[in-house]
C-alpha positions as CSV (number, residue, x, y, z in Angstrom):
1,X,-29.5,7.7,35.8
2,X,-26.1,9.1,36.3
3,X,-26.0,11.9,38.9
4,X,-24.4,15.1,37.7
5,X,-21.6,16.6,39.8
6,X,-22.5,19.5,42.1
7,X,-21.1,22.8,40.8
8,X,-20.5,26.1,42.5
9,X,-23.4,28.5,42.3
10,X,-23.1,32.0,40.7
11,X,-22.5,34.9,43.1
12,X,-22.2,38.5,41.8
13,X,-19.5,39.7,44.2
14,X,-19.6,43.2,42.7
15,X,-23.0,43.6,44.3
16,X,-21.6,43.0,47.8
17,X,-20.5,45.6,50.3
18,X,-16.8,46.1,50.7
19,X,-16.8,44.2,54.0
20,X,-18.8,41.3,52.7
21,X,-16.7,41.2,49.4
22,X,-13.5,41.0,51.4
23,X,-15.0,38.3,53.7
24,X,-16.3,36.3,50.8
25,X,-12.9,36.4,49.0
26,X,-11.1,35.5,52.2
27,X,-13.4,32.5,52.7
28,X,-12.9,31.4,49.1
29,X,-9.2,31.7,49.3
30,X,-9.0,29.8,52.6
31,X,-11.3,27.0,51.4
32,X,-9.2,26.5,48.2
33,X,-6.0,26.4,50.2
34,X,-7.5,23.9,52.7
35,X,-8.9,21.7,49.9
36,X,-5.7,21.1,48.0
37,X,-2.5,19.9,49.7
38,X,0.6,20.3,47.4
39,X,1.9,16.9,48.4
40,X,-1.1,14.8,49.3
41,X,-3.8,16.3,47.1
42,X,-2.4,18.8,44.6
43,X,-4.8,20.9,42.5
44,X,-4.6,20.5,38.7
45,X,-1.9,22.8,37.4
46,X,-4.1,25.3,35.7
47,X,-6.4,25.5,38.8
48,X,-3.3,25.9,41.0
49,X,-2.0,28.8,39.0
50,X,-5.4,30.5,39.2
51,X,-5.5,29.9,43.0
52,X,-2.2,31.7,43.2
53,X,-3.4,34.6,41.0
54,X,-6.7,34.9,43.0
55,X,-4.7,34.8,46.3
56,X,-2.6,37.7,45.2
57,X,-5.6,39.7,44.2
58,X,-7.2,39.0,47.5
59,X,-4.1,40.2,49.4
60,X,-4.3,43.5,47.5
61,X,-8.0,43.8,48.3
62,X,-7.5,43.0,51.9
63,X,-4.7,45.6,52.2
64,X,-6.8,48.3,50.5
65,X,-9.7,47.6,52.8
66,X,-7.5,47.7,56.0
67,X,-6.2,51.1,55.0
68,X,-9.7,52.3,54.3
69,X,-11.0,51.2,57.7
70,X,-8.3,53.1,59.5
71,X,-9.5,56.5,58.3
72,X,-10.7,58.8,61.0
73,X,-13.8,59.7,59.1
74,X,-14.7,56.0,59.0
75,X,-14.7,55.8,62.8
76,X,-16.7,59.0,63.1
77,X,-19.3,57.7,60.6
78,X,-19.6,54.4,62.4
79,X,-20.2,56.1,65.7
80,X,-22.9,58.4,64.2
81,X,-24.5,55.4,62.4
82,X,-24.7,53.4,65.6
83,X,-26.3,56.3,67.5
84,X,-28.7,56.9,64.6
85,X,-29.7,53.2,64.4
86,X,-30.6,53.3,68.1
87,X,-32.7,56.4,67.5
88,X,-34.5,54.8,64.6
89,X,-35.3,51.8,66.8
90,X,-36.5,54.1,69.5
91,X,-38.7,56.1,67.1
92,X,-40.4,53.0,66.0
93,X,-41.0,51.9,69.6
94,X,-42.5,55.3,70.6
95,X,-44.8,55.3,67.6
96,X,-45.8,51.7,68.3
97,X,-46.7,52.7,71.8
98,X,-48.8,55.6,70.6
99,X,-50.7,53.2,68.2
100,X,-51.6,51.0,71.1
101,X,-53.2,53.8,73.1
102,X,-56.8,52.9,72.3
103,X,-57.7,54.6,75.6
104,X,-56.4,57.9,74.1
105,X,-57.8,58.3,70.6
106,X,-56.1,61.6,70.1
107,X,-52.6,60.3,70.7
108,X,-53.4,57.1,68.7
109,X,-54.4,59.3,65.8
110,X,-51.2,61.3,66.1
111,X,-49.2,58.1,66.2
112,X,-50.9,56.8,63.1
113,X,-50.2,60.0,61.2
114,X,-46.5,59.9,62.0
115,X,-46.2,56.2,61.6
116,X,-47.5,56.3,58.1
117,X,-44.9,59.0,57.3
118,X,-42.1,56.9,58.7
119,X,-43.2,53.6,57.2
120,X,-43.3,54.8,53.6
121,X,-39.5,55.3,53.6
122,X,-38.8,51.7,54.6
123,X,-35.7,52.5,56.6
124,X,-33.7,49.5,57.4
125,X,-30.8,49.9,59.9
126,X,-29.0,46.9,58.3
127,X,-29.2,48.2,54.7
128,X,-26.7,50.2,52.6
129,X,-25.6,53.0,54.8
130,X,-25.8,55.6,52.1
131,X,-29.4,54.4,51.3
132,X,-30.4,54.4,54.9
133,X,-29.3,57.9,55.7
134,X,-30.6,59.3,52.5
135,X,-34.0,57.9,53.5
136,X,-33.6,59.4,57.0
137,X,-32.7,62.7,55.5
138,X,-35.8,62.6,53.3
139,X,-38.0,61.6,56.2
140,X,-36.8,64.3,58.5
141,X,-37.1,66.9,55.7
142,X,-40.7,66.0,55.2
143,X,-41.3,66.1,58.9
144,X,-39.8,69.5,59.2
145,X,-41.9,70.8,56.3
146,X,-45.2,69.4,57.7
147,X,-46.5,71.7,60.4
148,X,-49.1,69.1,61.6
149,X,-46.4,66.4,61.9
150,X,-44.2,68.8,63.9
151,X,-47.1,69.5,66.2
152,X,-47.9,65.8,66.7
153,X,-44.2,65.1,67.2
154,X,-44.0,67.6,69.9
155,X,-47.1,66.3,71.7
156,X,-45.8,62.7,71.5
157,X,-42.3,63.7,72.6
158,X,-40.4,62.7,69.5
159,X,-39.6,66.1,68.1
160,X,-36.1,66.2,69.7
161,X,-35.4,62.7,68.4
162,X,-36.3,63.7,64.8
163,X,-34.1,66.8,65.1
164,X,-31.2,64.6,66.1
165,X,-31.8,62.2,63.3
166,X,-31.7,65.1,60.8
167,X,-28.4,66.3,62.3
168,X,-26.9,62.8,62.1
169,X,-27.9,62.3,58.5
170,X,-26.4,65.7,57.6
171,X,-23.2,64.9,59.5
172,X,-22.8,61.5,57.9
173,X,-23.2,62.9,54.4
174,X,-20.6,65.6,55.1
175,X,-18.1,63.1,56.5
176,X,-18.5,60.8,53.6
177,X,-17.9,63.7,51.2
178,X,-14.8,64.8,53.1
179,X,-13.3,61.3,53.2
180,X,-13.9,60.7,49.5
181,X,-12.3,64.0,48.5
182,X,-9.4,63.9,50.9
183,X,-7.6,60.6,50.3
184,X,-6.8,58.1,47.5
185,X,-8.0,55.2,49.7
186,X,-11.2,54.9,47.8
187,X,-9.4,54.7,44.5
188,X,-7.2,51.9,45.8
189,X,-10.2,49.9,47.1
190,X,-12.0,50.5,43.8
191,X,-9.0,49.2,41.8
192,X,-8.6,46.2,44.1
193,X,-12.3,45.3,43.7
194,X,-12.1,45.7,39.9
195,X,-9.1,43.4,39.8
196,X,-10.5,40.6,41.9
197,X,-13.8,40.2,40.0
198,X,-12.3,38.4,36.9
199,X,-10.0,36.4,39.2
200,X,-12.9,35.2,41.2
201,X,-15.0,34.3,38.1
202,X,-12.1,32.5,36.5
203,X,-11.3,30.5,39.7
204,X,-14.9,29.3,40.1
205,X,-15.2,28.6,36.3
206,X,-12.1,26.4,36.5
207,X,-13.3,24.6,39.6
208,X,-16.6,23.8,38.0
209,X,-14.9,22.8,34.7
210,X,-12.6,20.4,36.4
211,X,-15.4,18.9,38.5
212,X,-17.7,18.5,35.6
213,X,-15.0,16.7,33.5
214,X,-13.3,14.7,36.2
215,X,-13.6,11.0,36.6
216,X,-13.5,11.7,40.4
217,X,-15.9,14.6,40.9
218,X,-16.2,13.7,44.6
219,X,-12.7,15.0,44.9
220,X,-14.1,18.5,44.6
221,X,-17.4,17.9,46.4
222,X,-16.5,19.1,49.9
223,X,-15.0,22.3,48.6
224,X,-18.0,23.0,46.4
225,X,-20.4,22.3,49.2
226,X,-18.5,24.7,51.5
227,X,-18.5,27.4,48.9
228,X,-22.2,27.0,48.1
229,X,-23.1,27.1,51.8
230,X,-21.3,30.4,52.1
231,X,-22.9,31.7,48.9
232,X,-26.4,30.7,50.1
233,X,-25.7,32.5,53.5
234,X,-24.4,35.6,51.7
235,X,-27.5,35.8,49.5
236,X,-29.9,35.5,52.4
237,X,-28.1,37.8,54.8
238,X,-25.7,40.1,53.0
239,X,-26.7,40.8,49.4
240,X,-27.6,44.5,49.0
241,X,-27.1,45.0,52.8
242,X,-24.4,46.5,54.8
243,X,-22.2,45.3,57.6
244,X,-21.7,48.9,58.9
245,X,-19.3,50.1,56.2
246,X,-20.2,52.5,53.5
247,X,-17.8,52.8,50.7
248,X,-19.1,53.4,47.2
249,X,-18.7,50.4,44.8
250,X,-16.8,50.6,41.5
251,X,-19.9,50.4,39.4
252,X,-21.5,53.2,41.4
253,X,-24.0,50.9,43.2
254,X,-23.2,51.5,46.9
255,X,-23.9,48.5,48.9
256,X,-22.8,49.4,52.3
C-alpha cells in the first residue's frame, strides 16, 4: 500500500498568546527560509511568493510586539505578576503545611477550610494573565467577605499574604486598563495579528498541497516534520496559556 505523504497539522494561531504567536510565526518563517535555497533547492514559484508575503506579515507582527513590550506599564505588570505568582505558590505551601498537621486538629481543620476555598478557583500561575488575576481577585474578595476565613487566615498567618494578593490583582487590572486606553500599541498588534492569520493558513495550505501532489514528497518531509514537532510542543505547553504577557487578542479571547 502506497504511503501517504506527511502533511502539516492544523494549528489555530489566533488562540495563542501574543508571545507564542510571534514565536510560532518566527519559527515557521525561519524553517521555510532554511528549507528552500534559491539556487540549490528553490521553492515552487507560488509557494515562494507566499513565503515572501508571510515573511512581510511576520515582520509587521514582530515590530508591533516589540513596541508593545517596551511600554512602561508592561514592565510594571510583569513585576507585579512575578511577585504575585510567588505569593500564590507560598499560599499553597502554607495551606499544605496546615493540612499535614494531624497533631493539631484545629489548625488542620482551618487549613482544610481555606484550601477548599482556594482550590475551587483553579488558579494557574502559567495561565492567561487576565484569567489568573481575575480568579485571584475573586478569591480574595470571597476571603474578605467570609469572617470565618479571615479568622482562620489570621490564625494560620496568611492574612497579610491574602491582603497583598488582593492589592496586586487590583493594581494589575488598573495598569492594564491604563495601558489599553493610553496608546495605540494594542491596535497595531491587533491589526498585525489579524493580517498574519490568513498568511499563515495560506502558507501551510500551499505546502501541504505541493507535498500531496509532488512526485517527490520527501523533498518537503524535513520541513513538515519540523513544523509538526513545533505544533505538537505548542499544543502541549502553550495553547491557552501565557508566557508572561497579557495583551487581549483580536477576537476578544485573551490568551496571555
